[in-house]
N, C-alpha and C positions, 0 to 999 in steps of 0.2 A: 434534442435528437439523441436517441439511444440505439443500441444494437451494435453494429459493426464499427461505429465511429467513436464512441466514448462510453466509459462505464457509467452505470446508473448510480451516481452518488448524489446524495442530498447535501444541502448546506449543514444539516445537523450531523451527517456522517463526517464531513470535513472538520467541523468544530470538535467532534469527539476525538478524532485522530490527533488534532493539535493539542487537545487537553491531555490525552494519554501520553503523548510524546514528552511533554514537559519542556524544561529549558534545554536548549541545544547543547549546553556544556555538560549536561548530566548523562550518565549511561542510558542507553536505549532500553526502556522497559519491555519485558516480555508481553505485557498486555497490548502495547502499541504494535509490536511485531505481529501478534496474532490477528488483530483487527485489520492491519494493513494487508497481511497475507490473505485474509478472508476476502477482502475487496478485490485484490489482485486476481486470485483464483476464480472468483465469481465472474470477473470481467473476461478472463480467458475462456471460461465455459460459455459465456454469452457471445463469444466470437469477436471480442474487441481486438482490433489490430494494435499491437504495441501498448498494452495496458500500463507499462512502467512510465511511458511518456505522458499519458493522460493523467495518471495519478500524480506524477511530479508537477504537472501544470496546475492541478487543483490544489495541491499542498504547498505550492510555492518553493519547490525543490528542483534539483536537476535530476534527470533520468538516472544517472549513475548512482545517486543516493538511494533511490527507490530500489534499484537492483541490489545494492549493498545491503539494504534492510532485508530484502528477501533472502539473500545469502545468509545473513545473520540468523534469520528464523530457521533456516534449514540446519545450520550448524548447531544451533541450540536444541534441535530436535522438536521444534514447535510445529513444524509442518513436515510432511513426508518428503523424503528425497526422491527425485525422479531421475 
């Protein structure tokens, strides 16, 4: 079910994000932040309520981590500040 309930992410999208992220002990790569932000913003545009929670569930993270990654993307100038 897609639309207001959850983002439209395929298993391939999730696998790509895991691959881009790399080891959890390494610095967060810009490529990962850009792809995550792309999915996050697309989910917001599609009307998903609380996209950070849904992305966190699919990636095996906590919501706060996704929010931190989005903040990192903004601070690094990878996405527009709102």
